[in-house]
C-alpha positions as CSV (number, residue, x, y, z in Angstrom):
1,M,-78.6,0.3,151.7
2,E,-79.2,-2.6,149.3
3,L,-76.5,-3.9,147.0
4,N,-78.6,-3.5,143.9
5,I,-76.2,-2.0,141.5
6,I,-74.0,-4.2,139.3
7,H,-71.2,-3.0,136.9
8,V,-70.1,-5.3,134.2
9,D,-66.8,-4.6,132.3
10,M,-65.7,-7.0,129.6
11,D,-62.0,-7.9,129.7
12,A,-60.1,-6.6,126.7
13,F,-63.3,-7.0,124.8
14,Y,-62.3,-6.7,121.1
15,A,-59.0,-8.5,121.5
16,S,-60.7,-11.3,123.5
17,I,-63.3,-11.9,120.8
18,E,-60.5,-12.2,118.2
19,Q,-58.6,-14.7,120.4
20,R,-61.8,-16.6,121.0
21,D,-62.6,-16.9,117.3
22,N,-59.0,-17.7,116.2
23,P,-57.2,-20.2,118.5
24,K,-53.9,-19.2,116.9
25,L,-54.2,-15.8,118.7
26,K,-54.6,-17.2,122.2
27,G,-51.7,-16.3,124.5
28,K,-50.3,-13.8,122.0
29,P,-50.2,-10.0,122.1
30,V,-53.2,-8.8,120.1
31,I,-53.7,-5.1,119.4
32,I,-56.9,-3.8,117.8
33,G,-56.8,-0.3,116.2
34,G,-56.8,1.9,113.2
35,R,-54.2,1.5,110.6
36,G,-51.7,4.2,109.5
37,K,-49.6,6.7,111.4
38,R,-52.7,8.4,112.9
39,G,-54.3,5.2,114.2
40,V,-54.9,4.6,117.9
41,V,-55.3,1.4,119.9
42,S,-58.9,0.5,120.6
43,T,-58.1,-2.6,122.7
44,A,-55.0,-4.5,123.7
45,S,-55.0,-8.0,124.9
46,Y,-53.6,-8.6,128.4
47,E,-50.5,-10.2,126.7
48,A,-49.9,-6.9,124.9
49,R,-50.5,-4.8,128.0
50,E,-47.5,-6.5,129.6
51,Y,-45.4,-4.6,127.0
52,G,-47.0,-1.3,128.0
53,V,-49.6,-1.1,125.3
54,Y,-52.9,0.4,126.3
55,S,-56.1,1.8,124.9
56,A,-56.0,5.2,123.1
57,M,-52.2,4.9,122.6
58,P,-51.0,5.8,119.1
59,I,-50.5,2.7,117.0
60,V,-47.0,4.0,116.1
61,K,-46.0,4.0,119.8
62,A,-47.6,0.5,120.3
63,R,-45.5,-0.9,117.5
64,Q,-42.4,0.5,119.1
65,L,-43.3,-1.1,122.4
66,C,-44.5,-4.4,121.0
67,P,-43.1,-5.0,117.5
68,Q,-44.0,-8.7,117.7
69,G,-47.7,-7.9,118.4
70,I,-50.5,-9.0,116.1
71,Y,-52.2,-5.9,114.8
72,L,-55.8,-6.1,113.6
73,Q,-58.1,-3.4,112.3
74,G,-61.0,-5.2,114.0
75,D,-64.5,-6.2,113.0
76,H,-66.9,-3.7,114.7
77,L,-70.0,-5.3,113.3
78,K,-69.0,-8.5,115.0
79,Y,-68.2,-6.7,118.3
80,R,-71.6,-5.0,118.2
81,E,-73.3,-8.4,117.7
82,V,-71.5,-9.9,120.6
83,S,-72.3,-6.9,122.7
84,G,-76.0,-7.5,121.9
85,Q,-75.6,-11.1,123.0
86,I,-74.2,-9.9,126.3
87,R,-77.0,-7.5,126.9
88,E,-79.5,-10.2,126.2
89,I,-78.0,-12.1,129.2
90,F,-78.5,-8.9,131.3
91,Y,-82.1,-8.6,130.2
92,R,-82.9,-12.0,131.6
93,Y,-82.5,-10.4,135.1
94,T,-83.6,-6.8,134.7
95,E,-84.7,-4.2,132.1
96,L,-82.8,-1.5,134.1
97,V,-79.7,-1.8,132.0
98,E,-77.6,1.3,131.2
99,P,-74.9,0.6,128.5
100,L,-71.9,2.8,128.7
101,A,-70.1,1.2,125.7
102,L,-70.2,-2.1,123.8
103,D,-68.2,-3.7,126.5
104,E,-69.6,-2.0,129.7
105,A,-72.9,-1.5,131.4
106,Y,-74.7,-0.8,134.7
107,L,-77.6,-3.0,135.9
108,D,-80.1,-2.2,138.7
109,V,-81.6,-5.5,139.9
110,K,-83.8,-4.2,142.7
111,G,-86.9,-5.6,141.1
112,N,-85.5,-9.2,140.9
113,H,-86.4,-11.6,143.7
114,K,-82.9,-13.1,143.5
115,N,-80.0,-11.9,145.6
116,S,-77.9,-9.4,143.7
117,I,-74.6,-11.2,144.4
118,R,-76.1,-14.4,143.1
119,I,-77.3,-12.6,140.0
120,A,-73.9,-11.1,139.4
121,K,-72.2,-14.5,139.7
122,E,-74.8,-16.0,137.3
123,I,-74.2,-13.3,134.7
124,K,-70.4,-13.8,135.0
125,R,-70.8,-17.6,134.6
126,K,-73.2,-17.4,131.7
127,I,-71.0,-14.9,129.7
128,K,-68.2,-17.4,130.1
129,K,-70.3,-20.5,129.3
130,E,-72.4,-19.1,126.4
131,L,-69.9,-16.6,124.8
132,K,-66.5,-18.0,125.9
133,L,-65.5,-14.5,127.2
134,T,-64.6,-13.2,130.6
135,A,-66.1,-10.2,132.5
136,S,-65.0,-8.3,135.6
137,I,-68.0,-7.5,137.8
138,G,-68.5,-5.1,140.7
139,V,-71.5,-5.1,143.1
140,S,-72.4,-2.2,145.4
141,Y,-75.1,0.1,146.5
142,N,-74.3,2.9,144.0
143,K,-72.9,3.3,140.5
144,Y,-69.5,4.8,141.5
145,L,-68.6,2.0,143.9
146,A,-69.9,-0.7,141.6
147,K,-67.7,0.6,138.8
148,L,-64.7,0.9,141.2
149,A,-65.3,-2.6,142.4
150,S,-65.2,-4.0,138.9
151,D,-61.7,-2.6,138.4
152,F,-60.3,-4.8,141.2
153,N,-58.6,-8.1,140.3
154,K,-58.9,-7.8,136.5
155,P,-59.2,-9.8,134.4
156,S,-62.2,-11.9,135.4
157,G,-62.5,-10.1,138.7
158,F,-65.4,-10.1,141.1
159,K,-65.7,-7.7,144.0
160,I,-68.4,-6.5,146.4
161,I,-68.2,-3.2,148.2
162,S,-70.7,-3.0,151.1
163,P,-71.7,0.2,153.0
164,F,-69.8,-1.1,156.0
165,E,-66.4,-1.3,154.1
166,A,-66.8,1.5,151.5
167,K,-64.6,4.0,153.3
168,E,-62.0,1.4,154.2
169,V,-61.8,0.5,150.5
170,I,-61.8,4.0,148.9
171,F,-60.0,6.2,151.5
172,P,-56.4,4.9,150.6
173,L,-57.0,5.4,146.9
174,D,-55.5,8.2,144.8
175,V,-57.9,11.0,144.0
176,N,-57.8,10.0,140.3
177,N,-60.0,7.0,141.3
178,L,-62.9,9.4,141.9
179,W,-65.6,9.3,139.2
180,G,-65.0,12.0,136.6
181,V,-61.6,13.0,137.8
182,G,-59.2,13.3,134.9
183,P,-55.5,14.3,134.9
184,K,-56.1,18.0,135.0
185,T,-58.5,17.8,137.9
186,A,-56.3,15.4,139.8
187,Q,-53.4,17.7,139.4
188,R,-55.3,20.7,140.7
189,L,-56.6,18.6,143.7
190,K,-53.1,17.7,144.6
191,E,-52.0,21.3,144.3
192,L,-54.7,22.1,146.9
193,G,-53.3,19.3,149.1
194,F,-55.8,16.5,148.3
195,Y,-53.8,13.4,147.4
196,K,-55.9,10.6,148.6
197,I,-59.7,10.2,148.6
198,S,-59.5,10.4,152.4
199,D,-58.1,13.9,152.1
200,I,-61.2,15.0,150.3
201,A,-63.6,13.2,152.6
202,K,-62.0,14.8,155.7
203,G,-61.0,18.1,154.0
204,D,-62.5,21.5,153.6
205,R,-65.7,21.2,151.7
206,S,-66.0,24.9,151.2
207,L,-62.6,25.0,149.5
208,L,-63.7,22.3,147.1
209,I,-66.9,24.2,146.2
210,R,-65.0,27.5,145.8
211,E,-62.5,25.9,143.4
212,F,-64.8,23.5,141.5
213,G,-68.3,24.8,142.1
214,K,-71.1,22.1,142.1
215,R,-68.5,19.6,140.9
216,G,-66.5,20.2,144.1
217,Y,-69.5,19.3,146.3
218,Q,-70.0,16.2,144.1
219,L,-66.4,15.2,144.7
220,Y,-66.9,15.6,148.4
221,K,-69.9,13.4,148.4
222,L,-68.2,10.7,146.2
223,A,-65.3,10.7,148.7
224,Q,-67.9,9.8,151.4
225,G,-69.0,6.9,149.2
226,E,-72.2,8.6,148.2
227,D,-73.6,8.7,144.6
228,Y,-77.2,9.2,143.9
229,R,-77.2,8.7,140.1
230,K,-79.7,6.2,138.9
231,V,-79.2,3.5,136.4
232,T,-80.9,5.0,133.3
233,P,-81.7,2.8,130.3
234,P,-81.6,4.4,126.9
235,G,-84.8,5.6,125.2
236,L,-87.4,3.5,123.4
237,P,-85.8,0.5,121.8
238,K,-86.1,0.1,118.0
239,S,-87.0,-3.5,118.5
240,L,-87.3,-6.3,121.1
241,G,-86.2,-9.8,120.1
242,K,-85.3,-13.2,121.4
243,E,-83.8,-16.2,119.6
244,T,-82.7,-19.6,120.6
245,T,-80.4,-22.3,119.1
246,F,-81.7,-25.8,119.4
247,R,-79.7,-28.6,120.9
248,Y,-80.7,-30.8,118.0
249,D,-81.7,-29.5,114.5
250,T,-85.3,-30.1,113.6
251,R,-88.1,-29.5,111.1
252,D,-90.9,-30.8,113.3
253,K,-93.5,-28.0,113.3
254,G,-94.8,-29.1,116.7
255,V,-91.4,-28.6,118.2
256,L,-91.0,-25.3,116.4
257,R,-94.3,-24.1,117.7
258,G,-93.3,-25.0,121.2
259,Y,-90.2,-22.8,120.9
260,L,-92.3,-20.0,119.4
261,K,-94.5,-20.0,122.4
262,D,-91.6,-19.7,124.8
263,L,-90.0,-16.9,122.7
264,S,-93.3,-15.1,122.4
265,K,-93.6,-15.1,126.2
266,E,-90.1,-13.7,126.6
267,V,-90.7,-10.9,124.1
268,A,-94.0,-10.1,125.6
269,N,-92.4,-9.9,129.1
270,R,-89.8,-7.5,127.8
271,A,-92.4,-5.3,126.1
272,S,-94.4,-5.2,129.3
273,N,-91.3,-4.3,131.4
274,K,-90.5,-1.5,129.0
275,N,-94.2,-0.4,128.7
276,V,-94.1,-0.6,124.9
277,K,-96.0,-2.2,122.0
278,G,-95.1,-2.8,118.4
279,K,-96.7,-3.2,114.9
280,T,-94.3,-5.6,113.2
281,I,-93.4,-9.2,114.0
282,T,-90.4,-10.8,112.3
283,L,-89.7,-14.5,112.4
284,K,-86.0,-15.5,111.8
285,V,-84.9,-19.0,111.1
286,K,-81.4,-20.4,110.5
287,Y,-81.1,-23.7,108.7
288,E,-78.7,-26.5,109.4
289,N,-76.4,-25.2,106.6
290,F,-76.4,-21.8,108.4
291,E,-78.5,-20.2,105.7
292,E,-80.8,-17.5,107.2
293,L,-84.4,-16.5,106.3
294,S,-86.6,-13.8,107.8
295,K,-90.3,-13.2,107.3
296,S,-92.2,-10.2,108.7
297,R,-95.8,-9.1,109.1
298,T,-96.9,-5.5,109.9
299,I,-100.4,-4.8,111.2
300,E,-102.4,-1.6,111.7
301,G,-102.7,-1.7,115.5
302,N,-100.2,-2.4,118.2
303,I,-99.5,-5.6,120.0
304,S,-97.5,-6.7,123.0
305,K,-99.4,-9.7,124.5
306,Q,-97.9,-13.2,124.3
307,E,-100.9,-14.7,122.5
308,D,-100.9,-12.0,119.8
309,I,-97.2,-12.2,119.2
310,Y,-97.4,-16.0,119.0
311,R,-100.3,-16.0,116.6
312,L,-98.5,-13.8,114.1
313,A,-95.3,-15.8,114.5
314,E,-97.2,-19.0,113.9
315,I,-98.7,-17.5,110.7
316,L,-95.2,-16.6,109.5
317,L,-93.9,-20.1,110.4
318,E,-96.5,-21.5,107.9
319,E,-94.7,-19.6,105.2
320,V,-91.3,-21.1,105.9
321,V,-90.3,-24.0,103.7
322,L,-89.0,-26.9,105.8
323,D,-87.0,-28.7,103.2
324,K,-84.0,-28.5,105.6
325,K,-83.7,-28.8,109.3
326,I,-83.6,-25.7,111.4
327,R,-81.0,-25.0,114.0
328,L,-82.2,-21.6,115.3
329,I,-85.4,-19.6,115.5
330,G,-86.2,-16.1,116.7
331,I,-89.0,-13.6,117.1
332,T,-88.6,-9.8,117.0
333,L,-91.2,-7.1,117.8
334,S,-90.5,-3.8,116.0
335,N,-92.1,-0.5,115.0
336,I,-92.1,0.2,118.7
337,T,-94.3,2.8,120.4
338,E,-95.1,3.6,124.0
339,D,-97.9,1.6,125.5
340,G,-101.0,3.8,125.6
341,V,-103.2,2.7,122.8
342,E,-105.8,-0.1,122.9
343,Q,-104.5,-3.6,122.4
344,L,-105.4,-4.9,118.9
345,K,-107.7,-7.9,119.0
346,L,-106.5,-10.4,116.5
347,L,-108.9,-12.8,114.8
């Protein structure tokens, strides 16, 4: 069994972004959540967790436990943007990405020629270097074990569970560590005499099936370290884009065209991997003063090839006024449809 499945779980995601963006918050208990008596905690920094504050706790209770905490409503648009930046790192290695939330995803890297452990370490390193955030990562041969592995040694954890050690790792764990087992199911399992995962693995399968139906059989298989769920990407994307920030600001069209060629190749590769085409190309530029400008062109046919994407992007670049230097450039392919129509021949 190949160790192709990676689970990435960002550490205290919302709170960590706020601490990253505001140095005054570093090392302090930060709690993100809704305001008012009915609000709940979305994320608590690790400093806040030391006081017993955790996700889904009522804000009122959190304030009792940690009155000195810094309470923020949060900026979900910003969190969504950062989540997109994290996924862009994932897509450098595979298109088989299954997001579970803004801060969590499965990856299947079986189509990548690199070793999966090397890929996981690179992803962890790039998230830290490029986004100044930490992630806990698990690597294994199925989704259940990869997710379980990512829970070890948080924050910034890294663990591999191989087929040879799976039972050794999971057998001593409480049954609530099985995928999909909540408090009620865990309580019922213990009433039946199943306290540890090993109890289920070595127990009466027929009893589990009588009590829980198909779910009982699934619990039995999970307790053996078996999980056959596939990493399932979401449906057709609304758009495919790639952007890059320059090391040095420039308004040299030759340099800009060079970047456009590289970006066109990456967008074309992603379109090919997802088996899609699009009708609209959007060129985005960000000037040295951080002012942003976007220009789009929609055509009648569908395109996905690098040369066609580049040709339209180059036309749009000619419409950009270069009175200031540019620090970032990006290309997006949108109006996406499944590949199945003839490639439009441009010019």
